N, CA, C and O atoms as a GROMACS GRO file, in nm:
protein
  520
    1UNK      N    1   0.036  -3.188   0.048
    1UNK     CA    2   0.005  -3.337   0.130
    1UNK      C    3  -0.105  -3.312   0.246
    1UNK      O    4  -0.072  -3.229   0.331
    2UNK      N    5  -0.206  -3.360   0.258
    2UNK     CA    6  -0.297  -3.323   0.320
    2UNK      C    7  -0.277  -3.453   0.474
    2UNK      O    8  -0.264  -3.574   0.457
    3UNK      N    9  -0.280  -3.391   0.596
    3UNK     CA   10  -0.236  -3.458   0.717
    3UNK      C   11  -0.386  -3.456   0.787
    3UNK      O   12  -0.463  -3.360   0.794
    4UNK      N   13  -0.406  -3.605   0.844
    4UNK     CA   14  -0.522  -3.632   0.900
    4UNK      C   15  -0.507  -3.590   1.052
    4UNK      O   16  -0.404  -3.617   1.115
    5UNK      N   17  -0.606  -3.527   1.105
    5UNK     CA   18  -0.620  -3.515   1.238
    5UNK      C   19  -0.598  -3.627   1.329
    5UNK      O   20  -0.636  -3.735   1.283
    6UNK      N   21  -0.546  -3.632   1.446
    6UNK     CA   22  -0.575  -3.770   1.528
    6UNK      C   23  -0.696  -3.777   1.574
    6UNK      O   24  -0.753  -3.680   1.624
    7UNK      N   25  -0.748  -3.897   1.560
    7UNK     CA   26  -0.899  -3.899   1.614
    7UNK      C   27  -0.919  -3.864   1.768
    7UNK      O   28  -1.016  -3.792   1.793
    8UNK      N   29  -0.851  -3.899   1.859
    8UNK     CA   30  -0.818  -3.896   1.975
    8UNK      C   31  -0.835  -3.714   2.003
    8UNK      O   32  -0.923  -3.663   2.072
    9UNK      N   33  -0.756  -3.660   1.950
    9UNK     CA   34  -0.748  -3.520   1.958
    9UNK      C   35  -0.872  -3.479   1.893
    9UNK      O   36  -0.941  -3.402   1.959
   10UNK      N   37  -0.911  -3.510   1.788
   10UNK     CA   38  -1.068  -3.452   1.724
   10UNK      C   39  -1.169  -3.470   1.831
   10UNK      O   40  -1.236  -3.377   1.878
   11UNK      N   41  -1.179  -3.625   1.876
   11UNK     CA   42  -1.260  -3.622   2.016
   11UNK      C   43  -1.281  -3.536   2.119
   11UNK      O   44  -1.386  -3.492   2.168
   12UNK      N   45  -1.178  -3.518   2.143
   12UNK     CA   46  -1.136  -3.452   2.288
   12UNK      C   47  -1.177  -3.263   2.247
   12UNK      O   48  -1.243  -3.183   2.314
   13UNK      N   49  -1.124  -3.247   2.146
   13UNK     CA   50  -1.189  -3.085   2.096
   13UNK      C   51  -1.320  -3.059   2.067
   13UNK      O   52  -1.375  -2.949   2.078
   14UNK      N   53  -1.395  -3.213   2.011
   14UNK     CA   54  -1.554  -3.210   1.980
   14UNK      C   55  -1.584  -3.194   2.107
   14UNK      O   56  -1.650  -3.092   2.126
   15UNK      N   57  -1.556  -3.262   2.211
   15UNK     CA   58  -1.613  -3.276   2.348
   15UNK      C   59  -1.621  -3.143   2.424
   15UNK      O   60  -1.719  -3.114   2.492
   16UNK      N   61  -1.463  -3.027   2.400
   16UNK     CA   62  -1.457  -2.920   2.472
   16UNK      C   63  -1.546  -2.833   2.405
   16UNK      O   64  -1.606  -2.751   2.473
   17UNK      N   65  -1.564  -2.839   2.272
   17UNK     CA   66  -1.680  -2.763   2.211
   17UNK      C   67  -1.818  -2.797   2.258
   17UNK      O   68  -1.897  -2.707   2.285
   18UNK      N   69  -1.844  -2.904   2.268
   18UNK     CA   70  -1.984  -2.934   2.291
   18UNK      C   71  -2.017  -2.886   2.461
   18UNK      O   72  -2.125  -2.841   2.501
   19UNK      N   73  -1.904  -2.907   2.537
   19UNK     CA   74  -1.935  -2.849   2.645
   19UNK      C   75  -1.964  -2.718   2.704
   19UNK      O   76  -2.035  -2.684   2.798
   20UNK      N   77  -1.866  -2.637   2.597
   20UNK     CA   78  -1.901  -2.500   2.588
   20UNK      C   79  -2.019  -2.467   2.520
   20UNK      O   80  -2.080  -2.376   2.577
   21UNK      N   81  -2.074  -2.510   2.417
   21UNK     CA   82  -2.205  -2.486   2.346
   21UNK      C   83  -2.318  -2.494   2.484
   21UNK      O   84  -2.393  -2.401   2.514
   22UNK      N   85  -2.311  -2.613   2.548
   22UNK     CA   86  -2.420  -2.666   2.632
   22UNK      C   87  -2.404  -2.550   2.782
   22UNK      O   88  -2.501  -2.500   2.839
   23UNK      N   89  -2.290  -2.534   2.813
   23UNK     CA   90  -2.253  -2.414   2.928
   23UNK      C   91  -2.309  -2.295   2.873
   23UNK      O   92  -2.373  -2.224   2.950
   24UNK      N   93  -2.295  -2.254   2.740
   24UNK     CA   94  -2.315  -2.132   2.677
   24UNK      C   95  -2.480  -2.100   2.701
   24UNK      O   96  -2.540  -2.008   2.756
   25UNK      N   97  -2.520  -2.222   2.632
   25UNK     CA   98  -2.683  -2.208   2.660
   25UNK      C   99  -2.722  -2.164   2.776
   25UNK      O  100  -2.788  -2.062   2.792
   26UNK      N  101  -2.674  -2.259   2.889
   26UNK     CA  102  -2.740  -2.222   3.011
   26UNK      C  103  -2.675  -2.119   3.107
   26UNK      O  104  -2.722  -2.097   3.218
   27UNK      N  105  -2.571  -2.062   3.062
   27UNK     CA  106  -2.570  -1.924   3.093
   27UNK      C  107  -2.621  -1.849   3.030
   27UNK      O  108  -2.616  -1.737   3.082
   28UNK      N  109  -2.697  -1.851   2.892
   28UNK     CA  110  -2.798  -1.743   2.830
   28UNK      C  111  -2.912  -1.734   2.890
   28UNK      O  112  -2.989  -1.638   2.893
   29UNK      N  113  -2.927  -1.891   2.965
   29UNK     CA  114  -3.111  -1.879   3.012
   29UNK      C  115  -3.089  -1.804   3.125
   29UNK      O  116  -3.163  -1.707   3.136
   30UNK      N  117  -2.981  -1.827   3.243
   30UNK     CA  118  -2.991  -1.757   3.376
   30UNK      C  119  -2.928  -1.642   3.357
   30UNK      O  120  -2.973  -1.558   3.435
   31UNK      N  121  -2.809  -1.583   3.262
   31UNK     CA  122  -2.782  -1.451   3.309
   31UNK      C  123  -2.727  -1.408   3.129
   31UNK      O  124  -2.670  -1.475   3.043
   32UNK      N  125  -2.774  -1.280   3.132
   32UNK     CA  126  -2.723  -1.221   3.001
   32UNK      C  127  -2.601  -1.164   3.013
   32UNK      O  128  -2.550  -1.114   2.913
   33UNK      N  129  -2.535  -1.160   3.134
   33UNK     CA  130  -2.377  -1.077   3.115
   33UNK      C  131  -2.288  -1.106   3.020
   33UNK      O  132  -2.224  -1.211   3.019
   34UNK      N  133  -2.278  -1.017   2.936
   34UNK     CA  134  -2.163  -1.057   2.838
   34UNK      C  135  -2.015  -1.083   2.872
   34UNK      O  136  -1.939  -1.145   2.799
   35UNK      N  137  -1.983  -1.031   2.987
   35UNK     CA  138  -1.830  -1.056   3.026
   35UNK      C  139  -1.853  -1.244   3.085
   35UNK      O  140  -1.748  -1.309   3.085
   36UNK      N  141  -1.940  -1.296   3.114
   36UNK     CA  142  -1.938  -1.424   3.157
   36UNK      C  143  -1.919  -1.509   3.019
   36UNK      O  144  -1.839  -1.600   2.997
   37UNK      N  145  -2.005  -1.458   2.944
   37UNK     CA  146  -2.013  -1.522   2.784
   37UNK      C  147  -1.850  -1.551   2.720
   37UNK      O  148  -1.796  -1.653   2.678
   38UNK      N  149  -1.798  -1.393   2.736
   38UNK     CA  150  -1.681  -1.367   2.683
   38UNK      C  151  -1.576  -1.475   2.767
   38UNK      O  152  -1.483  -1.536   2.714
   39UNK      N  153  -1.606  -1.480   2.881
   39UNK     CA  154  -1.478  -1.551   2.957
   39UNK      C  155  -1.488  -1.677   2.930
   39UNK      O  156  -1.379  -1.731   2.909
   40UNK      N  157  -1.614  -1.770   2.922
   40UNK     CA  158  -1.661  -1.883   2.896
   40UNK      C  159  -1.564  -1.921   2.758
   40UNK      O  160  -1.491  -2.020   2.743
   41UNK      N  161  -1.591  -1.806   2.664
   41UNK     CA  162  -1.551  -1.857   2.499
   41UNK      C  163  -1.389  -1.821   2.541
   41UNK      O  164  -1.318  -1.911   2.497
   42UNK      N  165  -1.340  -1.758   2.585
   42UNK     CA  166  -1.192  -1.729   2.602
   42UNK      C  167  -1.143  -1.858   2.665
   42UNK      O  168  -1.046  -1.911   2.611
   43UNK      N  169  -1.209  -1.929   2.797
   43UNK     CA  170  -1.191  -2.053   2.825
   43UNK      C  171  -1.179  -2.147   2.742
   43UNK      O  172  -1.066  -2.195   2.736
   44UNK      N  173  -1.254  -2.188   2.679
   44UNK     CA  174  -1.302  -2.309   2.576
   44UNK      C  175  -1.208  -2.292   2.446
   44UNK      O  176  -1.187  -2.379   2.362
   45UNK      N  177  -1.152  -2.152   2.449
   45UNK     CA  178  -1.052  -2.141   2.324
   45UNK      C  179  -0.942  -2.197   2.383
   45UNK      O  180  -0.881  -2.290   2.332
   46UNK      N  181  -0.911  -2.144   2.494
   46UNK     CA  182  -0.766  -2.180   2.550
   46UNK      C  183  -0.791  -2.355   2.593
   46UNK      O  184  -0.684  -2.416   2.599
   47UNK      N  185  -0.887  -2.419   2.617
   47UNK     CA  186  -0.876  -2.553   2.646
   47UNK      C  187  -0.847  -2.596   2.491
   47UNK      O  188  -0.751  -2.671   2.480
   48UNK      N  189  -0.900  -2.569   2.393
   48UNK     CA  190  -0.878  -2.649   2.274
   48UNK      C  191  -0.718  -2.619   2.241
   48UNK      O  192  -0.638  -2.711   2.221
   49UNK      N  193  -0.688  -2.505   2.238
   49UNK     CA  194  -0.546  -2.490   2.235
   49UNK      C  195  -0.431  -2.555   2.313
   49UNK      O  196  -0.318  -2.575   2.267
   50UNK      N  197  -0.483  -2.592   2.465
   50UNK     CA  198  -0.409  -2.669   2.532
   50UNK      C  199  -0.427  -2.793   2.502
   50UNK      O  200  -0.327  -2.865   2.501
   51UNK      N  201  -0.520  -2.834   2.480
   51UNK     CA  202  -0.561  -3.005   2.405
   51UNK      C  203  -0.421  -3.019   2.300
   51UNK      O  204  -0.331  -3.102   2.306
   52UNK      N  205  -0.438  -2.909   2.204
   52UNK     CA  206  -0.364  -2.928   2.095
   52UNK      C  207  -0.210  -2.925   2.115
   52UNK      O  208  -0.125  -2.984   2.049
   53UNK      N  209  -0.195  -2.852   2.209
   53UNK     CA  210  -0.063  -2.828   2.246
   53UNK      C  211  -0.006  -2.963   2.322
   53UNK      O  212   0.106  -3.003   2.291
   54UNK      N  213  -0.068  -3.017   2.400
   54UNK     CA  214  -0.054  -3.120   2.478
   54UNK      C  215  -0.025  -3.272   2.384
   54UNK      O  216   0.060  -3.357   2.412
   55UNK      N  217  -0.117  -3.276   2.274
   55UNK     CA  218  -0.084  -3.368   2.190
   55UNK      C  219   0.044  -3.359   2.130
   55UNK      O  220   0.125  -3.452   2.123
   56UNK      N  221   0.063  -3.219   2.076
   56UNK     CA  222   0.207  -3.164   2.021
   56UNK      C  223   0.326  -3.230   2.090
   56UNK      O  224   0.406  -3.309   2.040
   57UNK      N  225   0.322  -3.183   2.214
   57UNK     CA  226   0.431  -3.230   2.318
   57UNK      C  227   0.444  -3.337   2.331
   57UNK      O  228   0.556  -3.387   2.329
   58UNK      N  229   0.333  -3.409   2.348
   58UNK     CA  230   0.320  -3.587   2.392
   58UNK      C  231   0.382  -3.636   2.275
   58UNK      O  232   0.481  -3.707   2.295
   59UNK      N  233   0.346  -3.613   2.147
   59UNK     CA  234   0.422  -3.636   2.030
   59UNK      C  235   0.574  -3.644   2.029
   59UNK      O  236   0.651  -3.740   2.016
   60UNK      N  237   0.593  -3.517   2.045
   60UNK     CA  238   0.703  -3.469   2.027
   60UNK      C  239   0.809  -3.558   2.155
   60UNK      O  240   0.904  -3.625   2.113
   61UNK      N  241   0.790  -3.554   2.257
   61UNK     CA  242   0.802  -3.597   2.384
   61UNK      C  243   0.847  -3.751   2.392
   61UNK      O  244   0.939  -3.793   2.463
   62UNK      N  245   0.760  -3.831   2.300
   62UNK     CA  246   0.749  -3.962   2.286
   62UNK      C  247   0.861  -4.023   2.196
   62UNK      O  248   0.888  -4.142   2.190
   63UNK      N  249   0.927  -3.914   2.123
   63UNK     CA  250   1.045  -3.939   2.060
   63UNK      C  251   1.182  -3.941   2.084
   63UNK      O  252   1.272  -3.976   2.007
   64UNK      N  253   1.189  -3.890   2.224
   64UNK     CA  254   1.274  -3.832   2.284
   64UNK      C  255   1.372  -3.964   2.381
   64UNK      O  256   1.310  -4.069   2.396
   65UNK      N  257   1.471  -3.959   2.424
   65UNK     CA  258   1.505  -4.051   2.560
   65UNK      C  259   1.429  -4.000   2.660
   65UNK      O  260   1.380  -3.887   2.669
   66UNK      N  261   1.421  -4.128   2.763
   66UNK     CA  262   1.348  -4.115   2.865
   66UNK      C  263   1.367  -3.978   2.945
   66UNK      O  264   1.275  -3.897   2.960
   67UNK      N  265   1.508  -3.958   3.000
   67UNK     CA  266   1.530  -3.822   3.067
   67UNK      C  267   1.524  -3.696   3.009
   67UNK      O  268   1.529  -3.601   3.088
   68UNK      N  269   1.514  -3.672   2.894
   68UNK     CA  270   1.507  -3.591   2.763
   68UNK      C  271   1.356  -3.559   2.775
   68UNK      O  272   1.320  -3.442   2.788
   69UNK      N  273   1.259  -3.669   2.771
   69UNK     CA  274   1.135  -3.675   2.767
   69UNK      C  275   1.061  -3.632   2.889
   69UNK      O  276   0.953  -3.573   2.884
   70UNK      N  277   1.107  -3.656   2.969
   70UNK     CA  278   1.042  -3.633   3.143
   70UNK      C  279   1.087  -3.438   3.151
   70UNK      O  280   1.015  -3.352   3.200
   71UNK      N  281   1.170  -3.426   3.112
   71UNK     CA  282   1.211  -3.259   3.120
   71UNK      C  283   1.138  -3.182   3.015
   71UNK      O  284   1.083  -3.074   3.037
   72UNK      N  285   1.141  -3.238   2.908
   72UNK     CA  286   1.026  -3.142   2.778
   72UNK      C  287   0.903  -3.166   2.834
   72UNK      O  288   0.846  -3.068   2.880
   73UNK      N  289   0.838  -3.290   2.842
   73UNK     CA  290   0.687  -3.294   2.899
   73UNK      C  291   0.687  -3.203   3.018
   73UNK      O  292   0.585  -3.139   3.045
   74UNK      N  293   0.792  -3.194   3.088
   74UNK     CA  294   0.761  -3.101   3.211
   74UNK      C  295   0.743  -2.971   3.188
   74UNK      O  296   0.647  -2.909   3.234
   75UNK      N  297   0.824  -2.925   3.123
   75UNK     CA  298   0.847  -2.781   3.059
   75UNK      C  299   0.731  -2.740   2.989
   75UNK      O  300   0.689  -2.630   3.024
   76UNK      N  301   0.665  -2.801   2.896
   76UNK     CA  302   0.554  -2.807   2.808
   76UNK      C  303   0.421  -2.816   2.903
   76UNK      O  304   0.311  -2.787   2.857
   77UNK      N  305   0.437  -2.854   3.028
   77UNK     CA  306   0.330  -2.870   3.096
   77UNK      C  307   0.308  -2.726   3.199
   77UNK      O  308   0.205  -2.665   3.228
   78UNK      N  309   0.437  -2.706   3.233
   78UNK     CA  310   0.450  -2.617   3.308
   78UNK      C  311   0.394  -2.447   3.216
   78UNK      O  312   0.321  -2.357   3.258
   79UNK      N  313   0.459  -2.459   3.098
   79UNK     CA  314   0.418  -2.360   3.012
   79UNK      C  315   0.246  -2.352   2.983
   79UNK      O  316   0.187  -2.244   2.978
   80UNK      N  317   0.192  -2.454   2.970
   80UNK     CA  318   0.052  -2.423   2.951
   80UNK      C  319  -0.038  -2.350   3.076
   80UNK      O  320  -0.135  -2.274   3.078
   81UNK      N  321   0.056  -2.419   3.192
   81UNK     CA  322  -0.015  -2.339   3.299
   81UNK      C  323  -0.009  -2.198   3.376
   81UNK      O  324  -0.076  -2.134   3.458
   82UNK      N  325   0.135  -2.182   3.285
   82UNK     CA  326   0.179  -2.028   3.315
   82UNK      C  327   0.092  -1.948   3.214
   82UNK      O  328   0.038  -1.842   3.246
   83UNK      N  329   0.078  -2.016   3.060
   83UNK     CA  330  -0.023  -1.918   3.014
   83UNK      C  331  -0.181  -1.899   3.024
   83UNK      O  332  -0.242  -1.802   2.979
   84UNK      N  333  -0.239  -2.009   3.092
   84UNK     CA  334  -0.348  -1.979   3.167
   84UNK      C  335  -0.362  -1.873   3.263
   84UNK      O  336  -0.446  -1.784   3.254
   85UNK      N  337  -0.242  -1.890   3.395
   85UNK     CA  338  -0.227  -1.783   3.469
   85UNK      C  339  -0.211  -1.669   3.433
   85UNK      O  340  -0.260  -1.579   3.501
   86UNK      N  341  -0.139  -1.641   3.317
   86UNK     CA  342  -0.123  -1.500   3.256
   86UNK      C  343  -0.247  -1.464   3.214
   86UNK      O  344  -0.280  -1.349   3.242
   87UNK      N  345  -0.326  -1.530   3.154
   87UNK     CA  346  -0.463  -1.496   3.079
   87UNK      C  347  -0.559  -1.470   3.197
   87UNK      O  348  -0.652  -1.396   3.166
   88UNK      N  349  -0.559  -1.517   3.338
   88UNK     CA  350  -0.646  -1.522   3.384
   88UNK      C  351  -0.628  -1.428   3.486
   88UNK      O  352  -0.725  -1.405   3.559
   89UNK      N  353  -0.506  -1.363   3.506
   89UNK     CA  354  -0.420  -1.226   3.554
   89UNK      C  355  -0.470  -1.119   3.481
   89UNK      O  356  -0.527  -1.019   3.524
   90UNK      N  357  -0.443  -1.151   3.358
   90UNK     CA  358  -0.483  -1.061   3.257
   90UNK      C  359  -0.616  -0.993   3.245
   90UNK      O  360  -0.631  -0.875   3.212
   91UNK      N  361  -0.735  -1.098   3.282
   91UNK     CA  362  -0.854  -1.049   3.276
   91UNK      C  363  -0.929  -1.014   3.395
   91UNK      O  364  -1.039  -0.960   3.406
   92UNK      N  365  -0.819  -1.068   3.509
   92UNK     CA  366  -0.838  -0.986   3.655
   92UNK      C  367  -0.816  -0.860   3.655
   92UNK      O  368  -0.903  -0.799   3.718
   93UNK      N  369  -0.723  -0.788   3.605
   93UNK     CA  370  -0.691  -0.673   3.571
   93UNK      C  371  -0.751  -0.571   3.506
   93UNK      O  372  -0.773  -0.456   3.545
   94UNK      N  373  -0.786  -0.642   3.363
   94UNK     CA  374  -0.866  -0.547   3.282
   94UNK      C  375  -0.992  -0.552   3.311
   94UNK      O  376  -1.048  -0.443   3.311
   95UNK      N  377  -1.068  -0.662   3.340
   95UNK     CA  378  -1.206  -0.665   3.365
   95UNK      C  379  -1.285  -0.690   3.227
   95UNK      O  380  -1.402  -0.666   3.200
   96UNK      N  381  -1.180  -0.748   3.149
   96UNK     CA  382  -1.249  -0.749   3.010
   96UNK      C  383  -1.358  -0.878   2.994
   96UNK      O  384  -1.450  -0.874   2.914
   97UNK      N  385  -1.336  -0.975   3.070
   97UNK     CA  386  -1.412  -1.104   3.085
   97UNK      C  387  -1.387  -1.165   3.226
   97UNK      O  388  -1.283  -1.145   3.288
   98UNK      N  389  -1.484  -1.236   3.269
   98UNK     CA  390  -1.480  -1.283   3.390
   98UNK      C  391  -1.394  -1.401   3.406
   98UNK      O  392  -1.414  -1.490   3.324
   99UNK      N  393  -1.313  -1.418   3.483
   99UNK     CA  394  -1.199  -1.506   3.496
   99UNK      C  395  -1.241  -1.618   3.532
   99UNK      O  396  -1.192  -1.717   3.478
  100UNK      N  397  -1.350  -1.634   3.640
  100UNK     CA  398  -1.421  -1.746   3.686
  100UNK      C  399  -1.485  -1.836   3.585
  100UNK      O  400  -1.480  -1.958   3.600
  101UNK      N  401  -1.544  -1.781   3.483
  101UNK     CA  402  -1.600  -1.852   3.364
  101UNK      C  403  -1.485  -1.890   3.280
  101UNK      O  404  -1.490  -2.003   3.233
  102UNK      N  405  -1.392  -1.824   3.254
  102UNK     CA  406  -1.254  -1.861   3.179
  102UNK      C  407  -1.218  -2.006   3.242
  102UNK      O  408  -1.212  -2.109   3.175
  103UNK      N  409  -1.194  -1.999   3.380
  103UNK     CA  410  -1.153  -2.139   3.448
  103UNK      C  411  -1.252  -2.237   3.412
  103UNK      O  412  -1.230  -2.351   3.369
  104UNK      N  413  -1.369  -2.177   3.435
  104UNK     CA  414  -1.495  -2.318   3.371
  104UNK      C  415  -1.482  -2.348   3.265
  104UNK      O  416  -1.499  -2.468   3.245
  105UNK      N  417  -1.452  -2.274   3.163
  105UNK     CA  418  -1.420  -2.307   3.018
  105UNK      C  419  -1.318  -2.405   2.988
  105UNK      O  420  -1.323  -2.509   2.922
  106UNK      N  421  -1.204  -2.336   3.065
  106UNK     CA  422  -1.073  -2.438   3.038
  106UNK      C  423  -1.104  -2.577   3.116
  106UNK      O  424  -1.055  -2.685   3.083
  107UNK      N  425  -1.182  -2.559   3.212
  107UNK     CA  426  -1.230  -2.710   3.258
  107UNK      C  427  -1.300  -2.787   3.149
  107UNK      O  428  -1.341  -2.888   3.206
  108UNK      N  429  -1.333  -2.793   3.032
  108UNK     CA  430  -1.390  -2.833   2.945
  108UNK      C  431  -1.302  -2.934   2.889
  108UNK      O  432  -1.335  -3.034   2.825
  109UNK      N  433  -1.175  -2.894   2.924
  109UNK     CA  434  -1.062  -3.014   2.876
  109UNK      C  435  -1.064  -3.134   2.939
  109UNK      O  436  -1.026  -3.242   2.893
  110UNK      N  437  -1.119  -3.106   3.064
  110UNK     CA  438  -1.113  -3.233   3.173
  110UNK      C  439  -1.240  -3.300   3.163
  110UNK      O  440  -1.248  -3.423   3.168
  111UNK      N  441  -1.350  -3.218   3.148
  111UNK     CA  442  -1.494  -3.328   3.144
  111UNK      C  443  -1.479  -3.355   3.023
  111UNK      O  444  -1.543  -3.457   2.997
  112UNK      N  445  -1.408  -3.302   2.903
  112UNK     CA  446  -1.409  -3.401   2.760
  112UNK      C  447  -1.320  -3.514   2.772
  112UNK      O  448  -1.332  -3.615   2.703
  113UNK      N  449  -1.214  -3.496   2.875
  113UNK     CA  450  -1.164  -3.613   2.853
  113UNK      C  451  -1.206  -3.730   2.955
  113UNK      O  452  -1.150  -3.839   2.953
  114UNK      N  453  -1.305  -3.700   3.041
  114UNK     CA  454  -1.386  -3.798   3.122
  114UNK      C  455  -1.476  -3.874   3.022
  114UNK      O  456  -1.488  -3.997   3.021
  115UNK      N  457  -1.553  -3.766   2.918
  115UNK     CA  458  -1.648  -3.822   2.854
  115UNK      C  459  -1.582  -3.870   2.714
  115UNK      O  460  -1.665  -3.898   2.628
  116UNK      N  461  -1.494  -3.880   2.690
  116UNK     CA  462  -1.418  -3.944   2.598
  116UNK      C  463  -1.472  -4.048   2.536
  116UNK      O  464  -1.507  -4.042   2.418
  117UNK      N  465  -1.486  -4.180   2.626
  117UNK     CA  466  -1.537  -4.277   2.592
  117UNK      C  467  -1.669  -4.259   2.505
  117UNK      O  468  -1.689  -4.293   2.388
  118UNK      N  469  -1.759  -4.193   2.601
  118UNK     CA  470  -1.880  -4.195   2.531
  118UNK      C  471  -1.902  -4.106   2.410
  118UNK      O  472  -2.009  -4.103   2.349
  119UNK      N  473  -1.771  -4.017   2.370
  119UNK     CA  474  -1.788  -3.931   2.248
  119UNK      C  475  -1.734  -4.015   2.177
  119UNK      O  476  -1.781  -4.014   2.064
  120UNK      N  477  -1.630  -4.112   2.200
  120UNK     CA  478  -1.550  -4.228   2.058
  120UNK      C  479  -1.687  -4.322   2.034
  120UNK      O  480  -1.726  -4.348   1.920
  121UNK      N  481  -1.752  -4.369   2.150
  121UNK     CA  482  -1.882  -4.453   2.085
  121UNK      C  483  -1.927  -4.399   2.011
  121UNK      O  484  -1.908  -4.440   1.897
  122UNK      N  485  -2.017  -4.269   2.033
  122UNK     CA  486  -2.101  -4.216   1.956
  122UNK      C  487  -2.070  -4.190   1.802
  122UNK      O  488  -2.143  -4.214   1.705
  123UNK      N  489  -1.906  -4.121   1.805
  123UNK     CA  490  -1.849  -4.104   1.662
  123UNK      C  491  -1.854  -4.238   1.603
  123UNK      O  492  -1.902  -4.243   1.490
  124UNK      N  493  -1.813  -4.347   1.657
  124UNK     CA  494  -1.799  -4.449   1.571
  124UNK      C  495  -1.925  -4.498   1.541
  124UNK      O  496  -1.906  -4.553   1.433
  125UNK      N  497  -2.049  -4.514   1.572
  125UNK     CA  498  -2.151  -4.562   1.581
  125UNK      C  499  -2.179  -4.454   1.453
  125UNK      O  500  -2.204  -4.518   1.351
  126UNK      N  501  -2.182  -4.308   1.432
  126UNK     CA  502  -2.234  -4.240   1.334
  126UNK      C  503  -2.156  -4.278   1.234
  126UNK      O  504  -2.216  -4.291   1.127
  127UNK      N  505  -2.016  -4.304   1.232
  127UNK     CA  506  -1.961  -4.373   1.112
  127UNK      C  507  -1.994  -4.475   1.033
  127UNK      O  508  -1.998  -4.471   0.910
  128UNK      N  509  -2.020  -4.571   1.106
  128UNK     CA  510  -2.033  -4.713   1.085
  128UNK      C  511  -2.182  -4.722   1.014
  128UNK      O  512  -2.216  -4.822   0.950
  129UNK      N  513  -2.282  -4.581   1.036
  129UNK     CA  514  -2.399  -4.580   0.967
  129UNK      C  515  -2.391  -4.550   0.824
  129UNK      O  516  -2.470  -4.595   0.741
  130UNK      N  517  -2.279  -4.463   0.798
  130UNK     CA  518  -2.256  -4.381   0.675
  130UNK      C  519  -2.177  -4.510   0.582
  130UNK      O  520  -2.138  -4.488   0.468
   0.00000   0.00000   0.00000
């Protein structure tokens, strides 16, 4: 059985990836540092994973009674931020990638959420043409 991806999640992930590509192009123009690019890539991947996890936890939480839903959603939210903090701490210790650009890549989720009405309008317009 083939499952369809939620349109809002698809648009959010599309916005995160577009943010990452645009940010990477700007990064390559102004700096050739590989650790910056690695940090941005890790942040964008964390943002996509965080968006999928948020969608999953919201869908799961909406089926629960109110008190259990609040508890479940709070735990899932804390879990997302603990994972982000752990990855940033690991990057600070290992110096594998730049943690500042990792955080900037993760903020792509916020930028995508704010630009979601624009992304939705463009996607719907493109689908109507075909």
